[in-house]
N, C-alpha and C positions, 0 to 999 in steps of 0.2 A: 428474798424475794423478788419476784419476777413477773410480768406480764404475759400470759398465753394469749394469741391472737391467733384462729383458726378462721380459714374461708377456703373457698373451692379450688385453691390453687396449693396452697402451704399453709403449714402449721408453724407459727413462730414464736417463740419464747425468748424473751430478750429481760435483762436486769438493767442496762444502761441507756439513756437515751442522749444524745448528742444535741444542743442547741445551738443552731448555724448563727452565732452571736457572738460579738464583741462588746455590745451594748450593756454595762453592767446594770442599769436600772429594768431593762427588759427581761434578764435573766434573774433579776430579783422576785419581778413581778409575776414571771411564770413559774419560778419555784415556789412562792408564796401559794398560788392559784392550786397548783398540782402538789401540794406540800404531802397528801395521803397518797399520793399515786407509789405504789411499791418498788420505784425504779430508783435508781441514781441519776442525777441531772449534771451534766457538765457541759459546762460554756468552751466556747475555741479559745477564751484565751485563758483558762486553766488548762488546756490540752497545748498552749504555746504553739498555736496554729492559725494562720488568717486566710480567709478564702481568697484567691487570686482571681478575683473577677470585678467587672464593673456592674453597676445594677443597671443595665441600661435597658432591660425589656420593657414592655409597651402597656404591660399591665402588673399588680400586684403579686397577681399568680405566677407568671413568668419569671418575674425576680426571686420570689420564692424558690420555686423550681431550679432556678440556676444557683441559687446558694447550697440548696441540700443536696444537689446532684454532686457539685466539687466535695463535698464533706464525706457522702456516701463512699465516692470513689478512693478517696484518702484512706478514710479509717474502717469501712468495710463495717460501719454500725448503724443500727437504726437513726434517724436524723429527723430533729424537728427544725422545722426554718417558718419565716415569717417576713412576710413584707406590708406595712401599714402605712399611713397618712391621713393626712387633714383635707376634706373636702368642702370649699367654703360656696355656696351659691351663688351668692353676687361675683364670684372671681370664675364660675364657669367650671367649677369643679378642682380649680387650682389652690395649694400647691400639688394635690394629690401624690404620684407616685413621687415626686420631685421633694417632698416635704423636708427630708432629712437637709438637704442640699437647697433649699429654696432661696438663701442669700447667698450662694455660690459652696464650690466644694470644699469640705471640710469647714461651714458655718455652724458657730454656736448657736444654741437654743435662743439667746439673747438676740442676736442677731436674724434668727428666722422670724422671730415675734415682731421683732420691729420693722422688718420687711411687709409683714401682713398687717400690722396698723397702718404701714404709709398706705397701701395697696387699697385698704378699706375706706380712709380719710375721708369723710363726708358721707357715708354710708350709714342709713338710719338703723337703728337697732332691729325695726319688723324686717328689714332684709340683711340680716349676718347670718341667717341659719348655717350650719354647718354639721359635719359629721365626721367621726373618726373611721377609719376601717381596717380592718386587719383580715389578710388570708394567710392560714395555716396551711403548710404543708408538711405531711408526713411521708417521708420516703424509707423505703428497707432496701439491702443490699441485693433480695432477691427480685426485685425491680417492682414491687408496688408501690403505686402512689397514691394518696388520698387527700384531698383537701378541705377545710372549711372557713366560712368567713363569719365575722362578727361586725356589725356597727353600733354605732353610738351617736345619737343624735343630740344637739344642744347649738348655740349660737356665741357668736366671737364677740366678746366685751371690747370697750374702747382703753381699757389700759390692762396691763397685768394685774391681777390678784391673786393671793396667795403662795408660799415660800414652798409647799410640796411638788410633788408630780416631777416631768420633766416635759421635754417638746413644747407644744403649744399648750400644756395644761393649765397654765396662770390665765391664760385667755380665752378657755374653753368652759364658758357656763351653761350650767346643767340647771334647767328651769326648775325642774321636779326639788330639789335640794334649795336652791336660792344662791346657790355658790359655784365658783369654779371647781374644777377637778384639783386644781393646785391648793384650793383651801378644805376639800373633803377628808385627804388624807387617805394613806394606802389602803386602810382595812375597808373603808368604802369603794374607792376606786376598784380594786381587785376583786368586787362583786359586781358592778356595773359596767365596767370599759368594754370598748370595742374587742380588745384581746381577752378578755372573760368570758366575754359571750362565744368568741369562737372556740377557746378553751373547752369551755361547757360542750360542746359539740363533740370535742375528740374524747372528753370524758364520757360522752353516752356512747360512741362509736365503741369504745373499749369494752364498756359493761354490754353492750347488745352481741360483741364477738366472743368475748372472752368464752 
């Protein structure tokens, strides 16, 4: 099975899509959401290759494009890259593009969460609005680049809740469900998250282009 993409420049057929990430949680989430896609999804870990670049762009899009370009140039295959982060209103949108290393390079999820809670100490619940944002970039060796964005609104709790998810999920409260993303479980998260919303746009793009 394969995907066929037609546009004014090229007709592209591919049966393998490389995801430019070593994060097992992101790979698992993307595979689950795109489980019905007729392509094989491979991670950089499975290919035993690491992107040799720093995420020093000024936006999610810039970081995703840098990752995608490096992988496309090395493997010559279609690549899906993403960059995402948590934006907290009371912190002026921080940690934003620095979310994964908010507490320092190589910081654990727990360390990032603790730093966020400390930064929001004394901030009332009504002012803890936040959103997850994800930017996807699909890049082809032929030169085409496409991108989509997904956002998901919520607020930050005063303490971690739940054992599931990853990143800031134990702190990200979803009012519609009365639970954090870490409490909701993967099945629900994969339907409503920022990454799910961005991937839904990618899915629609393929459906309209094939």
